[in-house]
N, C-alpha and C positions, 0 to 999 in steps of 0.2 A: 364684322370686325374689320378694322383698318389694318394697314400694312405695319404701322408702328407696334400694335398689339401683337401681331403675328411674329414680328421680329423679336419682341421682348420674350414671348413664350418660347421661341426657338432658342434664344440665348440662354434662358433658364434651363431648358432641356439639355443643352450642350454642357452647361456648368454642372448639372447633376450627373451627366454621364462621365465627365472628367473626374468629378469627386468619387464616383463609384469605381471607376477604373483605378484610380490611385489607392482606394481602399483595398481593392482586390490584390493589387501589387504589394501593398504594405502588409496586410494581414493574411492573405491567401487562405481563406476559410476551407476551400475544397481540400487542399493539401493537409491542413490540420485535422479535418474530419477523417481523411484516409489514414493518417497516422494514428488517430484515436481508435479507429476500427481495428487496425492491425495490432495495436497494443492490447486491446480487449480480447482479441482472438488468441494472442500469445498467453495472456493470463488464464483464459479459459482452458487452453490446452495443457498448461503446466500446473493446474490446480492440484492434481493427484500427487505430483512430485513434491509440491510444497507441503501438502498434508502429511506425506510420509516423513519429510524432514522435520516437521513440527512434532509428529508423534515420537520420532527418534530422540529429539531434544528433550521432550517431556519425560520419556522413560529414562534417559540419561540423568537428568536432574533428580528424578524420583529415586533412582539408585544411589546417587551421591548423597541425598538427604538421609536415606536409610543407613548408609555407611557411617555418616556423621552421628546419627542418633545411636548407633551401635557402639561407636567409639566413646561417646559421652557416657553411655550406660556402663560400659566396661570400666571406665576410669573414675566413676563417681562413687562417693562414699555412701550414697543413699541406697538403702536396701530395696525400695520399691522400684527403682530403675533397673536393677539387676535381674529381677524375676526370681528364678529358682536358684541362681548362683549364690554361694556364700561369700561374704566379704572376707578376703584373706588377711586384710590388715588388722582385723579385730581379733 
């Protein structure tokens, strides 16, 4: 190999290292990976709390639905919705 080829390879290697350095400055993949790991650990540690909140919301909405169904049944003229209660309007 002659000196010109070595100089060309060395220049290409330096260009690659400069591009790699600029990429790491711009994207910082190590910092993003650390952030991702921390967020994953936080999600894992708070999953029980989130489950309890979801169960509470589900029970709350189920209760609200039962209350609405009961109000509809009480204010309805249809006998089958009232169950054993007698329609007072008739």
